[in-house]
C-alpha positions as CSV (number, residue, x, y, z in Angstrom):
1,K,0.0,0.0,0.0
2,F,1.2,3.5,-0.7
3,A,-0.3,7.0,-0.5
4,F,-0.9,9.1,-3.6
5,A,-0.7,12.3,-1.5
6,A,2.9,11.8,-0.3
7,S,6.2,10.6,-1.6
8,A,7.0,7.6,0.6
9,N,7.8,3.9,0.3
10,A,5.1,1.3,0.1
11,T,4.2,-0.9,3.1
12,D,3.1,-4.5,3.3
13,W,-0.7,-4.3,3.6
14,S,-2.1,-7.8,3.4
15,D,-1.7,-11.2,1.6
16,L,-3.6,-12.8,-1.2
17,A,-5.6,-16.0,-0.4
18,W,-3.3,-17.9,-2.8
19,V,-0.2,-17.1,-4.8
20,S,-1.2,-15.6,-8.1
21,F,0.0,-13.5,-11.0
22,G,-1.5,-12.0,-14.1
23,G,-5.0,-11.3,-12.7
24,G,-7.3,-8.4,-13.8
25,G,-8.1,-5.9,-11.2
26,A,-11.4,-4.2,-10.2
27,T,-12.5,-1.8,-7.4
28,N,-16.0,-1.4,-6.0
29,G,-17.6,2.1,-6.1
30,S,-16.9,3.0,-2.5
31,G,-13.2,2.1,-2.8
32,T,-13.4,-0.3,0.2
33,Y,-12.6,-3.5,-1.7
34,G,-10.3,-4.5,-4.5
35,Y,-10.8,-7.7,-6.6
36,I,-8.3,-9.9,-8.4
37,Q,-10.0,-11.7,-11.2
38,S,-8.3,-14.8,-12.7
39,G,-4.6,-15.4,-12.5
40,S,-2.0,-18.1,-12.6
41,P,-0.8,-20.7,-11.9
42,S,-3.4,-23.1,-13.4
43,Y,-5.5,-20.5,-15.2
44,T,-7.8,-20.0,-12.3
45,T,-11.5,-19.0,-12.4
46,R,-11.2,-17.6,-8.9
47,I,-12.0,-14.0,-7.8
48,Q,-10.2,-12.8,-4.6
49,K,-11.5,-9.9,-2.5
50,V,-9.0,-7.6,-0.7
51,N,-10.2,-5.1,2.0
52,L,-8.6,-1.7,1.2
53,T,-9.5,-0.1,4.6
54,T,-8.4,-2.8,7.0
55,A,-5.4,-5.0,6.6
56,A,-6.6,-8.6,6.3
57,T,-5.8,-11.6,4.1
58,A,-7.8,-11.7,0.9
59,T,-10.8,-14.1,0.6
60,D,-12.0,-16.2,-2.3
61,V,-15.4,-14.9,-3.1
62,S,-16.5,-16.0,-6.6
63,N,-15.6,-17.5,-10.0
64,L,-15.3,-16.4,-13.6
65,T,-16.9,-18.4,-16.5
66,I,-13.5,-19.6,-17.7
67,G,-10.1,-20.0,-16.2
68,R,-7.4,-17.6,-17.5
69,T,-4.5,-15.4,-16.7
70,T,-3.2,-12.0,-18.1
71,A,-6.7,-10.6,-18.7
72,G,-7.7,-6.9,-18.7
73,G,-9.6,-5.9,-15.6
74,T,-12.0,-3.0,-15.5
75,S,-14.8,-1.9,-13.1
76,S,-17.9,0.2,-12.9
77,S,-19.2,1.3,-9.4
78,T,-21.0,-2.1,-9.0
79,Y,-19.4,-4.6,-11.5
80,G,-16.0,-5.9,-12.2
81,Y,-15.1,-7.0,-15.7
82,C,-12.5,-9.4,-16.9
83,A,-11.7,-9.2,-20.6
84,A,-9.7,-11.7,-22.8
85,G,-6.8,-13.6,-21.3
86,Y,-5.0,-16.9,-21.7
87,G,-5.9,-20.4,-20.3
88,P,-4.8,-22.7,-21.9
89,T,-5.7,-21.0,-25.2
90,Q,-6.3,-17.3,-25.9
91,S,-9.7,-15.9,-25.1
92,N,-12.0,-13.1,-26.2
93,V,-14.6,-13.5,-23.4
94,I,-15.8,-10.5,-21.4
95,D,-17.0,-11.7,-17.9
96,K,-19.1,-9.4,-15.6
97,F,-19.0,-9.9,-11.8
98,N,-21.5,-8.2,-9.4
99,M,-19.3,-6.9,-6.5
100,S,-22.3,-6.4,-4.3
101,T,-23.7,-9.9,-4.3
102,E,-20.5,-11.7,-5.2
103,A,-22.5,-14.2,-7.4
104,Y,-20.6,-16.0,-10.1
105,S,-19.7,-14.0,-13.2
106,T,-21.5,-14.2,-16.4
107,D,-20.2,-14.0,-20.0
108,V,-21.6,-10.7,-21.3
109,G,-19.8,-10.2,-24.6
110,D,-16.6,-10.7,-26.6
111,C,-13.5,-8.6,-27.4
112,T,-12.9,-7.8,-31.1
113,I,-9.7,-9.9,-30.9
114,T,-8.7,-13.1,-29.1
115,I,-5.7,-12.1,-27.1
116,H,-4.0,-12.0,-23.7
117,T,-1.5,-9.8,-21.7
118,R,-3.8,-6.8,-21.9
119,T,-4.3,-3.9,-19.6
120,G,-7.5,-2.4,-18.4
121,S,-8.7,1.1,-17.5
122,S,-12.1,2.4,-16.6
123,S,-14.2,5.6,-17.1
124,T,-17.5,6.0,-15.4
125,T,-19.3,4.5,-18.4
126,Y,-16.8,2.2,-20.3
127,G,-14.1,-0.3,-19.7
128,Y,-11.1,0.0,-21.9
129,T,-8.6,-2.8,-22.7
130,A,-5.4,-2.2,-24.7
131,G,-2.3,-3.9,-26.0
132,G,-1.6,-7.6,-25.8
133,T,0.5,-10.5,-26.9
134,G,2.5,-9.9,-30.1
135,N,2.8,-6.1,-29.3
136,I,-0.7,-5.4,-30.3
137,N,-1.7,-1.7,-30.4
138,V,-5.5,-2.1,-30.4
139,I,-7.7,-0.1,-27.9
140,E,-11.2,-1.5,-27.3
141,K,-14.1,-0.4,-25.1
142,H,-17.1,-2.2,-23.6
143,S,-20.1,-0.6,-22.1
144,F,-20.9,-0.6,-18.4
145,T,-24.6,0.2,-19.0
146,T,-25.4,-2.3,-21.7
147,D,-24.0,-5.9,-22.0
148,G,-22.5,-6.7,-25.3
149,N,-19.3,-7.0,-27.4
150,A,-16.4,-4.6,-27.2
151,T,-15.7,-2.2,-30.1
152,D,-12.3,-1.1,-31.5
153,V,-12.0,2.6,-30.7
154,G,-8.4,3.4,-31.7
155,D,-4.7,2.4,-31.6
156,L,-1.9,2.9,-29.2
157,S,1.1,4.9,-30.6
158,E,2.9,1.5,-30.8
159,G,2.2,-2.1,-29.8
160,F,2.7,-3.2,-26.2
161,E,2.7,-6.6,-24.6
162,H,2.1,-6.6,-20.8
163,P,1.1,-2.9,-20.7
164,S,0.0,-1.2,-17.5
165,G,-3.1,0.9,-17.1
166,T,-4.6,3.3,-14.6
167,Q,-7.7,5.5,-14.3
168,Y,-8.8,8.7,-12.8
């Protein structure tokens, strides 16, 4: 954990429920919980929940429709989305997870390309995924208000594999 308001080193905040890498992230609307969707090893379907206000070990709360790693994670105020990924083949699936009920996710659409090692960023109305395996430069968006397929909305200035995203 580290503060945005001050220049300081990070501190050890908590632990994941299991060792994992390559999961897509999501945050609920109040900013009290973070979610790690998917990951590896073993191309998991699991979704872990991390308390962002009180240090505690993450808990296993739900599942995706398919196991994968290196997916793009995005979030609206109530839903987490996990787009594309790898496990054991590349995927184009967009899963939607209700962070309030923690019910299992549902497949709500497809990305325009089948790919992994993407990044995700969110606006208040859309989730954006970009980059990917093979130094892809594609930027896609999917709606938070209507379930459906992603659309290609532009290109990065160059292709990136394992890019990193953020949002405001």
